[in-house]
N, CA, C and O atoms as a DFTB+ gen file, in Angstrom:
300 C
 N C O
     1  1      94.051     112.240      93.423
     2  2      95.539     112.542      93.652
     3  2      95.960     111.406      94.941
     4  3      97.026     110.823      95.139
     5  1      94.817     111.367      95.613
     6  2      95.098     109.914      96.434
     7  2      95.986     108.900      95.520
     8  3      97.110     108.513      95.840
     9  1      95.258     108.511      94.261
    10  2      95.750     107.394      93.039
    11  2      97.076     107.562      92.578
    12  3      97.730     106.552      92.314
    13  1      97.644     108.851      92.421
    14  2      98.695     109.377      91.748
    15  2      99.917     109.062      92.771
    16  3     101.033     108.732      92.370
    17  1      99.524     109.222      94.329
    18  2     100.714     108.989      95.051
    19  2     100.819     106.972      94.961
    20  3     101.774     106.316      94.546
    21  1      99.374     106.408      95.553
    22  2      99.797     105.279      95.410
    23  2     100.593     104.696      94.139
    24  3     101.344     103.726      94.040
    25  1     100.170     105.602      93.252
    26  2     101.369     104.884      91.695
    27  2     102.475     105.089      92.325
    28  3     103.089     104.049      92.567
    29  1     102.968     106.066      92.690
    30  2     104.404     107.375      93.179
    31  2     104.994     105.899      93.734
    32  3     105.993     105.297      93.340
    33  1     103.984     105.502      94.840
    34  2     104.865     104.972      95.696
    35  2     105.332     102.904      95.145
    36  3     106.271     102.139      95.366
    37  1     103.922     102.832      94.333
    38  2     103.929     101.789      93.994
    39  2     105.329     101.203      93.086
    40  3     106.033     100.211      93.275
    41  1     105.391     102.425      91.890
    42  2     106.665     102.644      90.777
    43  2     107.524     102.555      91.583
    44  3     108.214     101.561      91.354
    45  1     107.841     103.107      92.435
    46  2     109.574     102.786      92.716
    47  2     110.049     102.013      92.982
    48  3     109.286     101.119      93.352
    49  1     111.566     101.650      93.046
    50  2     112.533     100.498      92.751
    51  2     112.221      99.936      94.187
    52  3     112.048     100.644      95.179
    53  1     112.177      98.698      94.159
    54  2     112.548      97.953      95.479
    55  2     113.848      98.493      96.220
    56  3     114.881      98.990      95.773
    57  1     113.454      98.237      97.420
    58  2     115.024      99.490      98.211
    59  2     116.115      98.288      98.069
    60  3     115.787      97.135      97.790
    61  1     117.643      98.768      98.331
    62  2     118.032      97.552      98.949
    63  2     118.213      97.445      99.870
    64  3     117.960      98.348     100.668
    65  1     118.854      96.044     100.314
    66  2     118.686      95.851     101.814
    67  2     119.182      96.175     103.049
    68  3     118.710      95.865     104.143
    69  1     120.650      97.139     102.688
    70  2     120.968      97.739     103.200
    71  2     120.248      99.064     103.549
    72  3     120.904      99.969     104.065
    73  1     118.777      99.236     103.262
    74  2     118.045     100.575     103.849
    75  2     117.324      99.280     104.682
    76  3     117.162      99.654     105.844
    77  1     116.967      98.270     104.550
    78  2     115.584      97.648     105.334
    79  2     115.355      98.696     106.649
    80  3     114.367      99.424     106.750
    81  1     116.824      98.609     107.962
    82  2     116.254      98.944     109.086
    83  2     116.412     101.163     109.329
    84  3     115.901     101.823     110.234
    85  1     117.283     101.689     108.141
    86  2     116.125     102.963     108.137
    87  2     115.187     103.130     107.394
    88  3     114.792     104.293     107.312
    89  1     114.677     102.388     106.814
    90  2     113.477     102.126     106.360
    91  2     112.387     101.663     107.201
    92  3     111.242     102.092     107.058
    93  1     112.735     100.732     108.144
    94  2     111.612     100.686     109.170
    95  2     111.226     101.835     110.011
    96  3     110.078     102.043     110.405
    97  1     112.747     102.914     110.378
    98  2     112.909     103.740     111.293
    99  2     111.801     104.646     110.550
   100  3     110.637     104.859     110.892
   101  1     112.557     105.139     109.367
   102  2     111.177     106.139     108.907
   103  2     109.939     105.507     109.231
   104  3     109.363     106.224     110.050
   105  1     109.323     104.577     108.985
   106  2     107.882     103.893     108.562
   107  2     107.725     104.131     110.034
   108  3     107.010     105.073     110.379
   109  1     108.418     103.251     111.113
   110  2     107.610     103.306     112.403
   111  2     107.562     104.506     113.011
   112  3     106.450     104.881     113.383
   113  1     109.099     105.659     113.331
   114  2     109.035     106.256     114.026
   115  2     109.795     107.281     113.603
   116  3     110.840     107.514     114.210
   117  1     109.465     107.969     112.645
   118  2     109.735     109.077     111.046
   119  2     111.012     110.293     112.411
   120  3     112.222     110.520     112.380
   121  1     110.230     110.611     113.096
   122  2     110.395     111.810     114.071
   123  2     111.911     111.500     114.612
   124  3     112.567     112.434     115.073
   125  1     112.510     110.065     114.546
   126  2     113.602     109.926     115.036
   127  2     114.465     109.830     114.260
   128  3     115.600     109.431     114.523
   129  1     113.996     110.235     113.016
   130  2     115.428     109.950     112.011
   131  2     116.489     110.825     111.722
   132  3     116.096     111.978     111.541
   133  1     117.898     110.638     111.601
   134  2     118.353     112.074     112.448
   135  2     119.569     112.199     110.744
   136  3     119.700     111.398     109.818
   137  1     120.304     113.719     111.030
   138  2     121.209     112.759     109.840
   139  2     122.661     112.303     110.001
   140  3     123.522     112.719     109.225
   141  1     122.899     111.605     110.821
   142  2     123.874     110.406     111.017
   143  2     123.253     108.822     110.777
   144  3     123.733     107.825     110.239
   145  1     122.551     108.972     111.137
   146  2     121.593     107.654     109.885
   147  2     121.658     108.297     108.081
   148  3     121.863     107.446     107.215
   149  1     121.597     108.794     107.934
   150  2     121.293     109.403     106.385
   151  2     122.827     109.021     105.948
   152  3     123.132     108.135     105.149
   153  1     123.909     110.069     106.800
   154  2     125.516     109.727     106.289
   155  2     125.937     108.295     106.436
   156  3     126.956     107.987     105.818
   157  1     125.318     107.328     107.168
   158  2     125.985     106.561     107.740
   159  2     125.639     105.561     106.349
   160  3     126.625     105.040     105.828
   161  1     124.303     105.281     105.747
   162  2     123.823     105.060     104.343
   163  2     124.714     105.496     103.522
   164  3     125.503     104.579     103.291
   165  1     125.081     106.773     102.766
   166  2     126.165     107.129     102.242
   167  2     127.313     107.337     102.322
   168  3     127.880     107.911     101.392
   169  1     128.107     106.879     103.615
   170  2     129.097     105.986     103.985
   171  2     128.880     104.452     103.961
   172  3     129.404     103.679     104.763
   173  1     128.094     104.118     103.009
   174  2     128.309     102.795     103.179
   175  2     127.700     102.269     101.834
   176  3     127.144     101.191     101.627
   177  1     127.990     103.496     100.814
   178  2     127.846     103.717      99.719
   179  2     126.682     103.799      99.176
   180  3     126.516     103.849      97.957
   181  1     125.776     103.821     100.017
   182  2     124.630     104.516      99.037
   183  2     124.004     105.456      98.972
   184  3     123.547     106.064      99.940
   185  1     123.837     105.822      97.502
   186  2     123.568     107.362      96.603
   187  2     122.782     107.564      97.414
   188  3     122.082     107.051      98.287
   189  1     123.026     108.370      96.973
   190  2     122.075     109.538      98.068
   191  2     120.523     110.351      97.303
   192  3     119.783     111.161      97.860
   193  1     120.430     109.908      96.182
   194  2     118.746     109.865      95.112
   195  2     118.452     108.471      95.913
   196  3     117.740     108.623      96.905
   197  1     118.839     107.282      95.672
   198  2     118.218     106.406      96.488
   199  2     117.849     106.572      97.598
   200  3     116.657     106.278      97.686
   201  1     118.485     107.070      98.986
   202  2     117.988     106.947     100.283
   203  2     116.366     107.699     100.113
   204  3     115.214     107.381     100.410
   205  1     117.245     109.202      99.268
   206  2     115.842     110.011      98.943
   207  2     114.301     109.549      98.693
   208  3     113.250     109.659      99.324
   209  1     114.782     108.860      97.200
   210  2     113.474     108.133      96.117
   211  2     112.551     107.211      97.273
   212  3     111.329     107.269      97.407
   213  1     113.298     106.540      97.886
   214  2     113.200     105.537      99.497
   215  2     112.587     105.656     100.776
   216  3     112.169     104.849     101.606
   217  1     112.659     106.983     100.689
   218  2     112.232     107.631     102.544
   219  2     110.872     108.241     101.417
   220  3     109.736     107.779     101.526
   221  1     111.085     108.896     100.783
   222  2     109.857     109.481      99.906
   223  2     108.455     108.417      99.870
   224  3     107.298     108.552     100.269
   225  1     109.474     106.896      98.927
   226  2     108.476     105.978      98.525
   227  2     107.518     105.439     100.244
   228  3     106.331     105.299     100.539
   229  1     108.756     105.295     100.952
   230  2     107.966     104.816     102.129
   231  2     106.782     105.665     103.303
   232  3     105.685     105.487     103.831
   233  1     107.807     106.576     103.242
   234  2     106.479     107.914     104.148
   235  2     105.468     107.869     103.161
   236  3     104.345     107.774     103.656
   237  1     105.506     107.914     101.695
   238  2     104.022     107.923     100.975
   239  2     103.099     106.741     101.802
   240  3     102.039     106.606     102.414
   241  1     103.951     106.212     101.486
   242  2     103.286     104.284     102.012
   243  2     102.225     104.326     102.575
   244  3     101.011     104.206     102.416
   245  1     103.547     104.675     103.791
   246  2     102.949     104.838     104.998
   247  2     101.685     105.623     105.492
   248  3     100.719     105.331     106.197
   249  1     102.071     106.652     104.877
   250  2     100.657     107.483     105.080
   251  2      99.506     107.370     104.906
   252  3      98.578     107.639     105.670
   253  1      99.492     106.624     103.031
   254  2      98.421     105.961     103.019
   255  2      98.138     105.361     104.323
   256  3      97.157     105.648     105.009
   257  1      99.105     104.460     104.652
   258  2      98.094     102.701     104.954
   259  2      97.213     103.566     105.894
   260  3      95.985     103.501     105.852
   261  1      98.195     104.741     107.126
   262  2      97.076     105.035     108.166
   263  2      96.021     106.136     107.558
   264  3      95.364     106.820     108.343
   265  1      95.913     106.250     106.498
   266  2      95.040     107.094     105.728
   267  2      93.793     106.032     105.188
   268  3      92.732     106.438     104.714
   269  1      94.100     104.818     105.339
   270  2      93.173     103.876     104.583
   271  2      92.481     103.556     106.094
   272  3      91.277     103.491     106.343
   273  1      93.516     103.393     106.941
   274  2      92.965     102.567     108.363
   275  2      91.556     103.492     108.458
   276  3      90.377     103.326     108.142
   277  1      92.440     104.674     109.139
   278  2      91.702     105.335     108.882
   279  2      90.091     105.903     108.752
   280  3      89.313     106.220     109.651
   281  1      89.929     105.903     107.431
   282  2      89.309     105.607     106.056
   283  2      87.882     104.611     106.859
   284  3      86.679     104.864     106.793
   285  1      88.551     103.496     107.558
   286  2      87.725     102.508     107.985
   287  2      87.393     102.461     108.539
   288  3      86.556     101.572     108.693
   289  1      87.709     103.507     109.623
   290  2      87.449     102.917     111.432
   291  2      86.319     103.886     111.467
   292  3      85.302     103.605     112.100
   293  1      86.467     105.292     110.663
   294  2      85.256     106.172     110.750
   295  2      84.601     106.233     109.251
   296  3      84.327     107.351     108.815
   297  1      84.345     105.126     108.471
   298  2      83.771     104.555     108.022
   299  2      83.491     106.443     106.542
   300  3      82.740     106.360     105.570
């Protein structure tokens, strides 16, 4: 299961630069992401599908990074 999640995250196309700040927010403090963040991206011309796919890929990637760190810490 983890391998398939890693493959999904790795296969996602690179994010457009206008998503950099938003994706950093998803990665570092997802609890703070609001509808306004997504609306601002849509108003800037980013397709909703792109926002969704990039959000999921970053969330999966960050979750796996944290899982791997925990696994290393506890052995």
